[in-house]
C-alpha positions as CSV (number, residue, x, y, z in Angstrom):
1,X,-12.4,5.3,46.0
2,X,-10.3,4.1,43.1
3,X,-11.7,2.8,39.9
4,X,-10.9,-0.8,39.3
5,X,-8.8,-1.5,36.1
6,X,-11.1,-2.3,33.2
7,X,-9.8,-4.9,30.8
8,X,-11.2,-2.9,27.8
9,X,-9.0,0.0,28.8
10,X,-5.8,-2.1,28.8
11,X,-4.4,-0.7,25.6
12,X,-6.1,2.7,25.8
13,X,-5.4,5.6,28.1
14,X,-7.8,8.0,29.8
15,X,-7.1,11.7,29.7
16,X,-9.0,14.8,30.8
17,X,-9.2,18.3,29.4
18,X,-10.3,21.2,31.6
19,X,-11.0,24.4,29.7
20,X,-10.1,27.1,32.2
21,X,-9.4,30.2,30.1
22,X,-12.9,31.8,30.4
23,X,-13.5,34.9,32.5
24,X,-16.9,33.8,33.7
25,X,-18.6,37.3,33.2
26,X,-21.8,36.1,34.8
27,X,-19.9,35.5,38.0
28,X,-17.8,38.7,38.1
29,X,-16.3,41.3,35.8
30,X,-13.1,41.2,37.7
31,X,-12.7,37.8,39.5
32,X,-12.2,34.3,38.1
33,X,-14.7,31.8,39.5
34,X,-12.3,28.9,39.1
35,X,-9.9,30.6,41.6
36,X,-12.4,31.3,44.3
37,X,-11.6,29.5,47.6
38,X,-13.7,26.8,49.1
39,X,-12.4,24.9,52.1
40,X,-8.8,26.2,51.6
41,X,-8.6,25.2,48.0
42,X,-9.5,26.9,44.7
43,X,-12.5,25.7,42.8
44,X,-10.1,24.5,40.1
45,X,-8.1,22.4,42.5
46,X,-11.3,20.7,43.8
47,X,-12.3,20.0,40.2
48,X,-9.0,18.6,39.1
49,X,-8.5,16.6,42.2
50,X,-12.0,15.0,41.8
51,X,-11.1,13.9,38.2
52,X,-7.9,12.4,39.5
53,X,-9.8,9.9,41.5
54,X,-9.8,8.0,38.2
55,X,-6.6,6.5,36.7
56,X,-5.9,9.4,34.3
57,X,-2.8,9.1,32.2
58,X,-2.7,12.9,32.4
59,X,-4.8,16.0,32.3
60,X,-4.6,19.2,30.3
61,X,-5.6,22.6,31.6
62,X,-6.3,25.2,28.8
63,X,-5.6,28.5,30.5
64,X,-5.5,32.2,29.5
65,X,-2.4,33.8,28.0
66,X,-2.1,36.1,31.1
67,X,-2.8,33.3,33.6
68,X,0.3,32.9,35.8
69,X,-1.6,31.4,38.7
70,X,-2.9,28.0,37.5
71,X,0.6,26.4,37.3
72,X,1.3,27.3,40.9
73,X,-1.6,25.4,42.3
74,X,-1.3,22.1,44.2
75,X,-3.2,19.6,42.0
76,X,-3.5,15.9,42.8
77,X,-1.0,13.9,40.6
78,X,0.7,17.1,39.7
79,X,3.3,15.2,37.7
80,X,0.5,14.3,35.2
81,X,-0.5,18.0,34.7
82,X,-0.1,19.6,31.3
83,X,-0.9,23.2,30.3
84,X,-1.8,24.7,27.0
85,X,-3.1,28.1,25.8
86,X,-6.9,28.4,25.9
87,X,-9.0,30.1,23.2
88,X,-11.5,32.9,22.8
89,X,-14.5,30.6,23.5
90,X,-14.8,27.4,25.5
91,X,-14.9,25.3,22.3
92,X,-11.6,26.9,21.2
93,X,-10.0,25.9,24.5
94,X,-11.2,22.4,24.1
95,X,-9.8,22.1,20.6
96,X,-6.5,23.5,21.7
97,X,-6.4,20.9,24.4
98,X,-7.2,18.1,21.9
99,X,-4.5,19.4,19.5
100,X,-2.0,19.4,22.4
101,X,-2.9,15.9,23.4
102,X,-2.7,14.7,19.8
103,X,1.1,15.2,20.0
104,X,1.5,12.2,22.3
105,X,-1.8,10.5,23.0
106,X,-3.3,7.8,20.8
107,X,-6.3,8.7,18.6
108,X,-8.3,5.9,20.3
109,X,-7.6,7.1,23.8
110,X,-10.6,8.3,25.8
111,X,-10.8,12.0,26.6
112,X,-13.0,13.6,29.3
113,X,-13.9,17.2,28.9
114,X,-15.0,18.8,32.2
115,X,-15.9,22.3,33.2
116,X,-13.4,24.0,35.5
117,X,-16.1,25.3,37.7
118,X,-17.9,21.9,38.3
119,X,-16.1,20.7,41.5
120,X,-18.8,18.5,42.9
121,X,-19.0,15.6,40.4
122,X,-18.8,12.3,42.2
123,X,-16.4,9.5,41.6
124,X,-19.2,7.1,41.1
125,X,-20.6,9.3,38.3
126,X,-17.2,9.4,36.7
127,X,-16.8,5.7,36.9
128,X,-20.3,5.1,35.4
129,X,-19.5,7.4,32.5
130,X,-16.3,5.6,31.6
131,X,-17.9,2.2,32.0
132,X,-20.7,3.1,29.5
133,X,-18.2,4.7,27.0
134,X,-16.0,1.6,27.1
135,X,-18.6,-1.2,27.2
136,X,-21.0,0.5,24.7
137,X,-18.1,1.8,22.5
138,X,-19.8,5.2,22.4
139,X,-19.4,8.8,23.3
140,X,-21.3,9.7,26.4
141,X,-22.3,12.6,28.7
142,X,-23.5,13.0,32.2
143,X,-27.0,14.5,32.3
144,X,-30.2,14.6,34.4
145,X,-33.8,14.7,33.4
146,X,-35.4,18.1,33.5
147,X,-37.5,18.4,36.6
148,X,-39.1,21.8,36.5
149,X,-41.9,23.1,34.3
150,X,-40.3,25.0,31.4
151,X,-41.8,28.2,30.0
152,X,-41.0,29.8,26.6
153,X,-40.7,33.6,27.1
154,X,-40.3,35.7,24.0
155,X,-41.1,39.4,24.6
156,X,-41.5,41.6,27.7
157,X,-41.3,38.7,30.1
158,X,-44.6,37.3,28.8
159,X,-45.0,33.6,28.7
160,X,-45.8,32.4,25.2
161,X,-46.2,28.7,26.0
162,X,-45.2,25.8,28.3
163,X,-42.6,23.5,27.0
164,X,-43.0,19.8,27.5
165,X,-40.4,18.2,29.7
166,X,-40.8,14.8,27.9
167,X,-37.5,13.6,26.5
168,X,-35.6,16.7,27.8
169,X,-32.4,16.2,29.8
170,X,-30.0,18.8,31.3
171,X,-26.5,18.2,30.1
172,X,-23.6,18.2,32.5
173,X,-19.9,17.4,32.3
174,X,-17.7,15.4,32.0
175,X,-18.4,14.5,28.4
176,X,-16.3,11.7,27.0
177,X,-15.3,10.5,23.5
178,X,-12.2,9.3,21.8
179,X,-9.5,11.8,20.9
180,X,-10.0,11.3,17.2
181,X,-13.8,11.5,17.1
182,X,-14.0,14.6,19.3
183,X,-11.2,16.5,17.5
184,X,-12.7,15.8,14.1
185,X,-16.3,16.6,15.2
186,X,-15.3,20.0,16.6
187,X,-13.1,20.9,13.6
188,X,-16.0,20.0,11.2
189,X,-18.6,21.9,13.2
190,X,-16.4,25.1,13.5
191,X,-15.6,24.9,9.8
192,X,-19.4,25.0,9.1
193,X,-20.0,27.8,11.6
194,X,-22.1,25.6,13.9
195,X,-22.6,27.0,17.4
196,X,-21.0,24.5,19.8
197,X,-22.3,24.7,23.3
198,X,-20.8,21.5,24.5
199,X,-18.8,18.6,23.1
200,X,-22.0,16.5,22.5
201,X,-23.4,19.2,20.2
202,X,-20.3,18.8,17.9
203,X,-20.6,15.0,18.0
204,X,-24.3,15.3,17.2
205,X,-23.6,17.5,14.2
206,X,-21.2,14.8,12.9
207,X,-23.9,12.1,13.4
208,X,-21.8,10.4,16.1
209,X,-23.9,8.5,18.6
210,X,-23.9,10.1,22.1
211,X,-25.4,8.3,25.1
212,X,-26.8,9.9,28.2
213,X,-25.5,8.6,31.5
214,X,-27.5,9.5,34.6
215,X,-25.7,12.2,36.6
216,X,-26.6,13.9,39.9
217,X,-28.3,17.2,40.7
218,X,-25.4,18.1,43.0
219,X,-23.0,18.2,40.0
220,X,-23.5,21.9,39.9
221,X,-21.7,24.4,37.7
222,X,-20.6,27.5,39.6
223,X,-22.0,30.4,37.5
224,X,-23.1,33.0,39.9
225,X,-21.5,34.2,43.2
226,X,-24.2,32.5,45.4
227,X,-23.3,29.2,43.8
228,X,-20.1,29.2,45.8
229,X,-21.9,28.7,49.0
230,X,-24.0,25.9,47.5
231,X,-20.8,24.2,46.2
232,X,-19.2,24.5,49.7
233,X,-22.2,22.8,51.3
234,X,-22.3,20.0,48.7
235,X,-18.5,19.3,49.1
236,X,-18.9,19.2,52.9
237,X,-21.8,16.8,52.7
238,X,-20.0,14.6,50.3
239,X,-16.9,14.5,52.5
240,X,-19.0,13.5,55.5
241,X,-20.5,10.6,53.6
242,X,-17.0,9.3,52.8
243,X,-15.8,9.6,56.4
């Protein structure tokens, strides 16, 4: 399904940055999770192809210095692919991607940032996120309300208290903002030694409004080896719905 042209996007372009330089140590000490195979494609190909269901002007993959594999992959709309050097941490890769984009993109263009190992995001969620960002003129993220009971565990696996779920949401990606707002927010946060866990945390530090857009629980991030099988089942189920 293709996103219908939005009149508010007429003079602005939509880009995506995919930080893909991390080793994913929780997945494996030797293997990269973004290059694991599901249904004859790498996780990264699934991720990039899903983003390209939207009318992207281009997408930037921030990859490791020794990565000679990413540029050989068969991405959708390969002619719109750009590559830049990633950084030591995810936030560094995102900033490198923004600096790369700033060479030719307009500062008011919209930029998605999406995890390389999140291949199951639906086109509808992507469209909803863009719609909110444009119509509300705000930065926005996909997220879902926390469902489970949360426990605070401090020492020796002993529960110290139960944490209220009220007002708590689990952040997902993509997260979207303008090129200028996101670049400045990350630069300011890093200059002040603020820990940046996602793009929204940098925007929050700069007092930029960020709106939550309802995501889906099947927009999983592959973190551990058994997540691969879950992602495979989700992608198969999504494909059956489209058929």
